[in-house]
C-alpha positions as CSV (number, residue, x, y, z in Angstrom):
1,M,55.4,27.5,-42.4
2,R,57.7,29.7,-40.3
3,S,56.8,30.6,-36.8
4,R,54.6,33.6,-35.9
5,A,57.5,35.3,-34.1
6,D,59.8,34.9,-37.0
7,A,57.2,36.0,-39.5
8,L,56.3,39.2,-37.5
9,A,60.0,40.1,-37.1
10,A,60.5,39.7,-40.9
11,I,57.4,41.7,-41.7
12,A,58.5,44.6,-39.5
13,A,62.1,44.6,-40.8
14,D,61.4,45.0,-44.5
15,R,59.4,46.9,-47.1
16,F,57.2,44.8,-49.4
17,D,55.8,45.2,-52.8
18,V,52.5,43.9,-51.6
19,L,50.8,43.6,-48.2
20,V,47.7,41.3,-48.3
21,I,45.2,41.8,-45.5
22,G,43.2,38.7,-44.8
23,G,44.1,35.0,-44.3
24,G,41.1,33.3,-45.8
25,I,41.1,31.5,-49.1
26,T,41.0,34.7,-51.2
27,G,43.9,36.3,-49.3
28,A,45.9,33.1,-49.4
29,G,45.3,33.0,-53.2
30,V,46.4,36.6,-53.6
31,A,49.6,35.9,-51.7
32,L,50.4,32.9,-53.8
33,D,49.5,34.6,-57.1
34,A,51.5,37.8,-56.3
35,A,54.5,35.9,-54.9
36,S,54.6,33.5,-57.9
37,R,54.8,36.5,-60.2
38,G,57.9,37.9,-58.5
39,Y,56.4,40.3,-56.0
40,S,57.7,40.4,-52.4
41,V,54.6,39.7,-50.3
42,A,53.5,39.8,-46.7
43,L,50.2,38.6,-45.5
44,V,48.5,39.4,-42.1
45,E,45.4,37.9,-40.6
46,Q,43.6,39.4,-37.6
47,A,42.6,36.1,-36.1
48,D,43.5,32.6,-37.3
49,Y,43.8,31.5,-40.9
50,A,40.4,30.5,-42.4
51,S,38.7,31.5,-39.1
52,G,36.0,33.4,-41.0
53,T,33.9,32.3,-43.9
54,S,36.6,30.1,-45.4
55,S,36.2,27.4,-42.8
56,R,32.4,27.6,-42.8
57,S,31.4,26.7,-46.3
58,S,29.4,23.8,-47.6
59,K,32.7,22.1,-48.4
60,L,31.8,21.9,-52.1
61,V,33.9,22.9,-55.1
62,H,31.2,23.1,-57.6
63,G,29.6,25.1,-60.4
64,G,26.3,25.7,-58.5
65,L,23.3,24.2,-60.2
66,R,21.0,26.7,-58.6
67,Y,22.8,29.6,-60.3
68,L,21.5,28.2,-63.6
69,Q,18.0,29.1,-62.4
70,N,19.1,32.7,-62.3
71,F,20.8,32.3,-65.7
72,D,24.1,33.2,-64.2
73,L,25.8,31.1,-66.8
74,G,29.1,32.9,-66.8
75,L,29.6,32.2,-63.0
76,V,28.6,28.6,-63.4
77,R,31.0,28.0,-66.3
78,E,33.8,29.8,-64.5
79,A,33.3,27.7,-61.4
80,L,33.1,24.4,-63.3
81,L,36.4,25.1,-65.0
82,E,38.0,26.0,-61.7
83,R,36.5,22.8,-60.1
84,S,38.3,20.7,-62.7
85,L,41.5,22.6,-62.3
86,M,41.5,22.2,-58.5
87,V,41.1,18.4,-58.8
88,R,44.3,18.4,-60.9
89,L,46.3,20.8,-58.7
90,A,45.2,19.3,-55.3
91,P,43.8,15.8,-55.9
92,H,44.3,14.9,-52.2
93,L,42.2,17.9,-51.1
94,V,39.6,18.2,-53.8
95,R,37.8,15.0,-54.7
96,P,34.9,14.1,-57.0
97,L,31.6,13.5,-55.2
98,P,28.7,11.7,-56.7
99,M,25.4,13.7,-56.4
100,I,21.9,12.4,-56.6
101,V,18.6,14.0,-57.6
102,P,16.1,11.2,-56.8
103,A,12.5,10.6,-58.0
104,F,9.7,8.8,-56.2
105,E,6.4,6.9,-56.8
106,G,7.2,5.9,-60.3
107,A,7.7,9.5,-61.5
108,H,10.6,10.2,-63.9
109,P,13.2,12.8,-62.7
110,D,12.3,16.3,-63.5
111,R,13.1,17.1,-67.2
112,L,14.1,20.7,-66.3
113,V,16.7,19.3,-64.0
114,G,17.9,17.1,-66.8
115,I,18.2,20.1,-69.1
116,G,20.2,21.9,-66.4
117,L,22.5,18.9,-65.9
118,N,23.1,18.8,-69.7
119,M,24.2,22.4,-69.5
120,Y,26.3,21.5,-66.5
121,D,28.0,18.8,-68.5
122,V,28.7,21.0,-71.5
123,M,30.0,24.0,-69.5
124,S,32.4,21.8,-67.5
125,V,34.6,21.1,-70.6
126,P,37.0,23.7,-71.9
127,L,36.0,25.0,-75.4
128,R,39.1,23.6,-77.1
129,G,38.4,20.2,-75.5
130,R,34.8,20.3,-76.9
131,R,36.0,21.2,-80.4
132,R,38.6,18.5,-80.5
133,G,36.4,15.9,-78.8
134,R,38.7,15.0,-75.9
135,I,40.5,16.5,-72.9
136,A,43.7,14.8,-73.7
137,Q,44.4,17.1,-76.6
138,L,44.5,20.2,-74.4
139,D,47.7,21.9,-73.3
140,Q,49.0,20.6,-69.9
141,S,48.1,23.9,-68.3
142,E,44.5,23.5,-69.4
143,A,44.0,19.8,-69.0
144,A,42.0,18.9,-66.0
145,W,39.7,16.4,-64.5
146,S,36.3,16.2,-66.2
147,P,33.4,14.2,-64.8
148,D,31.4,11.6,-66.5
149,R,28.2,13.0,-68.0
150,H,25.2,12.8,-65.8
151,R,22.9,9.8,-66.3
152,M,19.7,8.3,-65.0
153,I,20.0,5.5,-62.5
154,S,17.6,3.0,-61.0
155,G,15.8,3.2,-57.7
156,E,18.1,0.4,-56.4
157,E,21.2,2.4,-57.3
158,V,19.7,5.5,-55.6
159,S,19.1,3.5,-52.4
160,A,22.6,2.1,-52.5
161,L,24.1,5.5,-52.7
162,L,21.7,7.1,-50.3
163,P,20.9,4.4,-47.7
164,A,19.0,7.0,-45.6
165,L,16.5,7.2,-48.4
166,A,15.9,3.5,-48.9
167,G,12.7,3.6,-46.7
168,R,11.0,5.8,-49.2
169,E,11.7,3.4,-52.0
170,P,13.0,5.8,-54.7
171,T,12.2,4.7,-58.3
172,G,15.1,6.4,-60.0
173,G,17.2,9.6,-60.2
174,Y,19.8,11.6,-61.8
175,L,23.5,10.9,-61.0
176,F,26.0,13.6,-61.6
177,Y,29.3,14.7,-60.1
178,D,30.7,17.7,-58.2
179,C,33.7,17.9,-55.9
180,Q,34.3,18.3,-52.2
181,T,37.1,19.6,-50.0
182,D,38.2,20.4,-46.5
183,D,38.0,24.2,-46.8
184,A,40.3,25.1,-43.9
185,R,43.0,22.6,-45.0
186,L,42.8,24.1,-48.5
187,V,43.5,27.5,-47.1
188,L,46.5,26.3,-45.2
189,T,47.8,24.4,-48.2
190,V,47.6,27.5,-50.4
191,L,49.4,29.6,-47.7
192,G,52.1,26.9,-47.6
193,E,52.6,27.3,-51.4
194,A,52.7,31.1,-51.1
195,E,55.4,30.8,-48.5
196,R,57.3,28.5,-50.8
197,F,57.4,31.3,-53.3
198,G,58.7,33.7,-50.7
199,A,55.6,35.2,-49.1
200,I,55.7,35.9,-45.3
201,C,52.5,35.1,-43.5
202,A,51.5,35.9,-39.9
203,N,48.2,35.3,-38.2
204,R,46.8,37.1,-35.2
205,A,48.2,40.4,-36.5
206,R,45.4,43.0,-36.7
207,V,45.6,46.0,-39.0
208,T,44.8,49.1,-36.9
209,A,45.6,51.9,-39.3
210,L,46.8,52.7,-42.8
211,R,48.5,55.9,-43.7
212,G,50.7,57.4,-46.4
213,G,54.4,57.0,-46.0
214,R,57.6,58.2,-47.8
215,D,58.3,57.4,-51.4
216,G,54.7,56.4,-52.1
217,A,54.6,53.6,-49.6
218,T,51.7,52.8,-47.3
219,V,52.5,52.4,-43.6
220,I,50.3,49.7,-42.0
221,S,50.0,49.7,-38.2
222,L,49.6,46.2,-36.7
223,Q,48.8,44.8,-33.3
224,D,50.1,41.4,-32.3
225,G,47.1,39.5,-31.0
226,C,49.2,37.2,-28.8
227,G,51.9,39.4,-27.4
228,G,50.1,42.7,-27.6
229,Q,53.0,44.7,-29.1
230,R,52.5,47.1,-31.9
231,L,54.6,47.2,-35.1
232,E,54.5,48.8,-38.5
233,V,55.1,47.5,-42.0
234,Q,55.7,49.4,-45.2
235,A,54.3,48.2,-48.5
236,D,54.1,49.7,-52.0
237,N,50.7,48.2,-52.5
238,V,47.9,47.0,-50.2
239,I,45.3,44.3,-51.2
240,N,42.3,44.0,-48.9
241,A,41.0,40.4,-49.1
242,T,39.1,40.4,-45.8
243,G,35.8,39.0,-47.1
244,V,32.9,40.1,-44.9
245,W,35.2,42.6,-43.1
246,A,36.2,44.3,-46.4
247,D,34.3,47.5,-45.8
248,R,36.0,48.0,-42.5
249,I,39.5,48.4,-43.9
250,V,39.6,52.1,-44.7
251,P,42.8,53.8,-45.9
252,G,43.7,57.2,-44.6
253,E,42.9,59.0,-47.9
254,L,39.4,58.1,-49.0
255,H,37.7,60.4,-51.5
256,S,34.4,58.6,-51.8
257,E,32.5,55.8,-50.0
258,A,32.0,54.3,-53.5
259,E,35.6,53.3,-53.5
260,L,34.8,50.6,-51.0
261,P,32.3,47.8,-51.1
262,Q,29.1,47.8,-49.0
263,I,28.9,44.3,-47.6
264,V,25.6,42.6,-46.9
265,P,26.4,39.6,-44.7
266,S,24.4,36.4,-45.4
267,R,24.3,33.7,-42.8
268,G,24.7,30.1,-43.8
269,T,24.0,27.4,-41.2
270,H,25.1,23.8,-41.4
271,V,24.5,20.8,-39.1
272,L,26.3,17.5,-38.9
273,L,25.0,14.1,-38.0
274,S,26.6,10.7,-37.5
275,D,26.6,8.3,-40.5
276,E,24.5,5.9,-38.4
277,R,21.7,8.5,-38.1
278,L,21.8,9.6,-41.7
279,P,23.8,7.2,-43.8
280,L,25.0,8.7,-47.1
281,R,27.4,7.4,-49.7
282,A,26.7,10.3,-52.1
283,G,25.4,13.8,-51.9
284,A,21.7,14.5,-52.3
285,I,19.9,17.7,-53.4
286,V,17.1,18.1,-50.9
287,P,14.0,20.2,-51.9
288,V,12.5,22.4,-49.3
289,A,8.9,23.6,-49.0
290,D,9.8,27.2,-49.6
291,G,11.1,26.4,-53.1
292,R,14.8,26.4,-52.2
293,S,17.0,23.3,-51.9
294,I,19.8,22.2,-49.5
295,F,22.5,19.6,-49.6
296,A,22.9,16.5,-47.6
297,L,26.5,15.3,-48.1
298,P,28.9,12.7,-46.7
299,W,31.9,14.5,-45.3
300,L,34.8,13.1,-43.3
301,G,32.8,10.3,-41.9
302,R,29.8,12.4,-41.0
303,S,26.7,13.6,-42.8
304,L,26.7,17.4,-43.5
305,V,23.5,19.2,-44.1
306,G,23.1,22.8,-45.3
307,T,22.8,25.6,-46.0
308,T,20.5,28.4,-45.0
309,D,20.9,31.7,-46.8
310,E,19.4,34.8,-45.0
311,T,20.5,38.4,-44.6
312,Y,22.4,38.7,-41.3
313,E,22.6,41.8,-39.1
314,G,24.4,40.5,-36.0
315,G,28.0,40.6,-34.9
316,I,30.4,38.9,-37.3
317,E,33.2,37.9,-34.9
318,H,31.3,34.8,-33.7
319,V,28.3,33.7,-35.7
320,Q,26.1,31.0,-34.2
321,P,23.7,28.7,-35.9
322,S,20.2,30.1,-35.0
323,Q,17.6,27.8,-33.7
324,P,15.2,28.6,-36.5
325,D,17.9,27.7,-39.0
326,V,18.6,24.4,-37.3
327,D,14.9,23.6,-37.2
328,Y,14.6,24.6,-40.9
329,L,17.4,22.2,-41.9
330,L,16.2,19.3,-39.7
331,G,12.6,19.8,-41.0
332,A,13.8,19.5,-44.6
333,I,15.8,16.4,-43.9
334,N,13.1,14.7,-41.9
335,E,10.5,15.4,-44.7
336,F,12.8,14.2,-47.5
337,F,14.4,11.2,-45.9
338,G,11.3,10.2,-43.8
339,C,13.1,10.3,-40.5
340,S,12.6,12.1,-37.2
341,L,15.9,13.7,-36.3
342,T,16.1,16.2,-33.5
343,P,18.8,18.7,-32.3
344,D,20.0,16.0,-29.9
345,D,21.0,13.9,-32.8
346,L,23.5,16.5,-34.1
347,V,27.2,15.8,-33.6
348,G,28.1,19.4,-34.4
349,A,27.0,22.6,-36.1
350,Y,28.4,25.8,-37.5
351,A,27.4,29.0,-39.2
352,G,29.3,31.6,-41.2
353,V,28.5,34.8,-43.1
354,R,29.1,35.3,-46.8
355,P,30.4,38.6,-48.1
356,L,27.6,39.5,-50.5
357,I,28.0,43.0,-52.1
358,S,25.1,45.4,-51.9
359,S,23.7,46.6,-55.2
360,G,21.1,48.8,-53.6
361,D,18.2,46.5,-54.3
362,S,16.0,44.7,-51.9
363,R,16.4,41.2,-53.0
364,R,16.9,38.4,-50.5
365,S,20.5,37.3,-50.0
366,V,19.8,34.0,-51.8
367,D,19.0,36.0,-55.0
368,I,22.1,38.1,-55.0
369,S,24.9,37.1,-57.3
370,R,28.0,35.4,-55.9
371,R,30.2,37.1,-58.4
372,E,33.4,38.7,-57.1
373,E,34.0,42.5,-57.4
374,L,37.1,44.6,-57.4
375,F,37.4,48.0,-55.9
376,E,40.2,50.5,-55.9
377,T,40.6,53.6,-53.7
378,S,42.1,56.9,-54.8
379,S,45.1,56.0,-52.5
380,G,45.6,52.8,-54.5
381,M,44.3,50.1,-52.1
382,I,42.7,47.2,-54.0
383,T,39.8,45.4,-52.4
384,I,38.6,42.0,-53.8
385,T,35.5,40.5,-52.2
386,G,32.3,38.6,-53.0
387,G,32.7,35.4,-55.0
388,K,32.7,31.8,-53.6
389,L,35.1,29.2,-52.4
390,T,35.4,27.5,-55.8
391,T,36.5,30.6,-57.6
392,W,39.2,31.7,-55.2
393,R,42.0,31.4,-57.8
394,R,40.2,33.6,-60.3
395,M,39.5,36.2,-57.6
396,A,43.1,36.3,-56.7
397,K,44.1,36.6,-60.4
398,L,41.7,39.5,-60.9
399,A,43.3,41.4,-58.0
400,V,46.9,40.7,-59.0
401,D,46.2,41.4,-62.7
402,R,45.1,44.8,-61.7
403,L,48.3,45.4,-59.7
404,V,50.4,44.2,-62.6
405,A,48.6,46.4,-65.1
406,R,49.0,49.4,-62.8
407,D,52.7,48.7,-62.4
408,G,53.2,48.1,-66.1
409,R,54.9,44.7,-65.5
410,Q,55.0,41.7,-67.8
411,A,54.1,39.1,-65.2
412,P,51.4,36.6,-66.3
413,C,49.4,34.5,-63.8
414,R,51.0,31.1,-63.0
415,T,48.6,29.7,-60.4
416,Q,46.9,27.5,-63.0
417,E,50.0,25.4,-63.1
418,I,51.2,25.4,-59.5
419,P,50.4,22.2,-57.6
420,L,48.9,22.7,-54.2
421,G,50.8,20.5,-51.9
422,A,51.9,17.0,-52.9
423,P,49.5,14.0,-52.9
424,T,50.6,10.7,-51.5
425,D,49.3,7.2,-51.4
426,P,48.2,6.2,-47.9
427,E,49.8,2.8,-48.5
428,H,53.2,4.5,-49.0
429,L,53.1,6.3,-45.6
430,P,55.5,4.8,-43.0
431,R,53.6,2.8,-40.3
432,V,54.1,3.9,-36.7
433,S,53.4,1.7,-33.7
434,G,50.2,2.7,-31.9
435,I,48.5,4.3,-34.9
436,A,45.4,2.6,-36.2
437,E,45.4,1.6,-39.8
438,E,42.3,3.7,-40.6
439,A,44.2,6.9,-39.6
440,Y,46.5,6.8,-42.6
441,A,44.0,7.7,-45.3
442,P,42.7,10.8,-43.5
443,L,46.3,11.9,-42.9
444,A,47.2,11.5,-46.6
445,S,44.0,13.5,-47.4
446,R,44.7,16.3,-45.0
447,Y,48.4,16.8,-45.5
448,G,49.5,14.9,-48.6
449,F,53.2,14.1,-48.6
450,A,53.6,16.3,-45.4
451,A,51.8,13.6,-43.5
452,R,55.2,12.1,-43.1
453,Q,56.2,14.9,-40.8
454,V,53.2,14.3,-38.6
455,L,54.1,10.6,-38.4
456,E,57.7,11.4,-37.5
457,L,56.4,13.3,-34.5
458,A,54.4,10.3,-33.5
459,A,57.3,7.9,-34.0
460,A,59.5,10.1,-31.8
461,D,56.9,10.4,-29.0
462,P,54.6,7.4,-28.7
463,S,52.1,9.5,-26.6
464,L,51.4,11.5,-29.8
465,A,50.2,8.4,-31.7
466,R,47.0,8.5,-29.6
467,P,43.8,9.9,-31.1
468,I,42.7,13.3,-29.9
469,V,39.2,12.1,-29.6
470,P,38.6,8.3,-29.1
471,G,37.0,6.8,-32.2
472,Q,38.2,9.6,-34.5
473,P,41.4,9.2,-36.7
474,D,43.0,12.6,-35.8
475,L,46.2,12.2,-33.8
476,L,47.8,14.2,-31.0
477,A,50.8,14.5,-33.3
478,E,48.6,16.7,-35.5
479,A,48.2,19.2,-32.6
480,Q,51.9,19.4,-32.1
481,F,52.4,19.8,-35.9
482,A,49.8,22.5,-36.0
483,A,51.7,24.5,-33.3
484,S,55.2,23.9,-34.7
485,A,54.5,24.1,-38.4
486,E,51.1,25.9,-39.0
487,Q,51.1,28.8,-36.5
488,A,48.3,27.3,-34.4
489,S,48.3,29.1,-31.0
490,S,45.1,28.0,-29.4
491,V,43.1,24.9,-28.8
492,G,40.4,26.2,-31.1
493,D,43.0,26.6,-33.9
494,V,43.6,22.8,-33.6
495,L,40.1,21.5,-33.1
496,L,38.2,23.8,-35.4
497,R,40.7,24.5,-38.3
498,R,43.8,22.3,-38.3
499,T,41.6,19.2,-37.6
500,R,37.8,19.5,-37.9
501,L,37.0,17.7,-34.7
502,G,35.3,20.7,-33.2
503,L,32.6,20.2,-35.9
504,L,32.8,16.4,-36.4
505,A,32.8,15.5,-32.7
506,A,31.7,18.8,-31.0
507,R,30.0,17.0,-28.1
508,E,33.1,14.9,-27.3
509,C,35.3,18.0,-27.6
510,C,33.2,19.9,-25.1
511,C,32.2,17.2,-22.6
512,D,33.9,15.3,-19.7
513,G,35.0,18.6,-18.1
514,G,37.0,19.7,-21.1
515,E,39.3,16.6,-21.2
516,V,39.9,16.8,-24.9
517,A,40.7,20.5,-24.7
518,R,43.1,19.9,-21.9
519,R,44.8,17.2,-23.9
520,V,45.3,19.4,-26.9
521,A,46.4,22.4,-24.8
522,A,49.0,20.3,-23.1
523,T,50.3,19.1,-26.4
524,V,50.4,22.5,-28.0
525,G,51.9,23.9,-24.8
526,L,55.0,21.6,-25.2
527,T,55.8,23.5,-28.4
528,L,54.8,27.0,-27.3
529,G,56.3,26.8,-23.8
530,W,53.1,27.0,-21.8
531,D,53.1,26.4,-18.1
532,A,50.4,24.5,-16.2
533,A,48.3,27.7,-15.6
534,T,48.4,28.7,-19.2
535,V,47.4,25.2,-20.3
536,A,44.4,25.3,-18.0
537,A,43.5,28.8,-19.3
538,E,43.8,27.8,-22.9
539,A,41.6,24.7,-22.3
540,A,39.0,26.9,-20.6
541,G,39.3,29.4,-23.5
542,F,38.2,26.7,-25.9
543,A,35.1,26.1,-23.9
544,D,34.3,29.8,-24.2
545,E,35.0,29.7,-28.0
546,A,32.8,26.7,-28.4
547,R,29.9,28.4,-26.7
548,A,30.4,31.6,-28.7
549,E,30.4,29.6,-32.0
550,G,27.5,27.4,-31.0
551,I,29.0,24.2,-32.2
552,V,26.9,22.1,-29.8
553,V,23.2,22.3,-30.4
554,T,20.6,21.1,-27.9
555,E,16.8,21.1,-27.7
């Protein structure tokens, strides 16, 4: 990815076919889709890439079993087909995950769950594949990973996959498959592919105004969040993909409020525990006393628990896990697994807000559909919002299809055939002195083939071969790579989104007087030219950000 300075200069110097506002997964997808269809594209993000909802998901790429309860069959099928496609396009980032619905005390698993899983199995296979009987006969653009059908397993198998549940002596369960990802890395990978097709992307560039220009163009005023300077960019079309901020991007000519969505933010809280405190080898669907269910999932060496789903009315710049939400999740886990976890057992926590679209009814946020919606103003701005992480590609396609139809172009979508990054076998990565063997698989998973660039930095400077946090596989070389190749410009960018250490090891990142933050700041500063005072200020800035985000939870 080109540097921020180069990107901003290029954006200010040219007129674009499309300006995308928003650097989350939807905006990244729109940039890739439009650029791959031949449009000249610029993308701007007010903060860091994926700093909103796109880094705060449940990390699942899935159909959503609970949507079957609402008979939202179209959404489930659409998401299941996207799930399969993502495994093919980004196998290093989107991986199958076994999921368990256990049963106890000799009872058979719930038959209604079995019926739902049968529907899940059927809807995950493309129609042509079902008619012909096997996926191999599909066209290459349609062929994708398809999971084994769900099946019943014994109590011993349940205990082996969910060691934390062994004490309750499960007697059986359903085994099925969904998929899991690192959501922030997925965003960065999609942005990298968009840039490969010619898109120019800049983070920390906030849109302050939109107005009509000459020859039908829109003039977009930007403020550089790092240097403070103001600049303008001209674009023939504007696509607003800002998620929960979507109703705050208002063009100069707006004839009706109905031309923009009304967002109802819904907060989702997640907590993380060590594998020692909650050992999991598969995901579990955990029932809660209020009739809902939550997930308990193995993720990047930790156990991830979530999510809550309640209408949220606070500020959306920094969303903290609330104490009632944390207590709700821990209470459900303690009841289900028969343990006694407390907030002091948490290694990290996070919360985000989903951009649900108001329909004027009074339903709880958990009951509102996750379908995406498209809006178009009289001045021509297109807004795409709603939806879910799994369906990002279809959301982008919907927005760009509208643009293509409006322009009268013949430009079909291509993103179903564009690989997202390049996977690599960890065994084929070059070994670098000082790097532990267990670090190579996570590098291959995060970066794919680009992991070689990280390793080259470590080979050139042995100090970068050290881990950022002792006991974790992430390397200081990744901090330098984030600054030089991924537009990271703060410690939080590195710890919360380029790596996920701010969630996986929040206490270590925030303790010892900020030693980890200083180490990252010093490394990033070598690339960005920070002096000692700036390094100290940036390290202190992460402490402030960590408090604002509430990543460390205490009693």
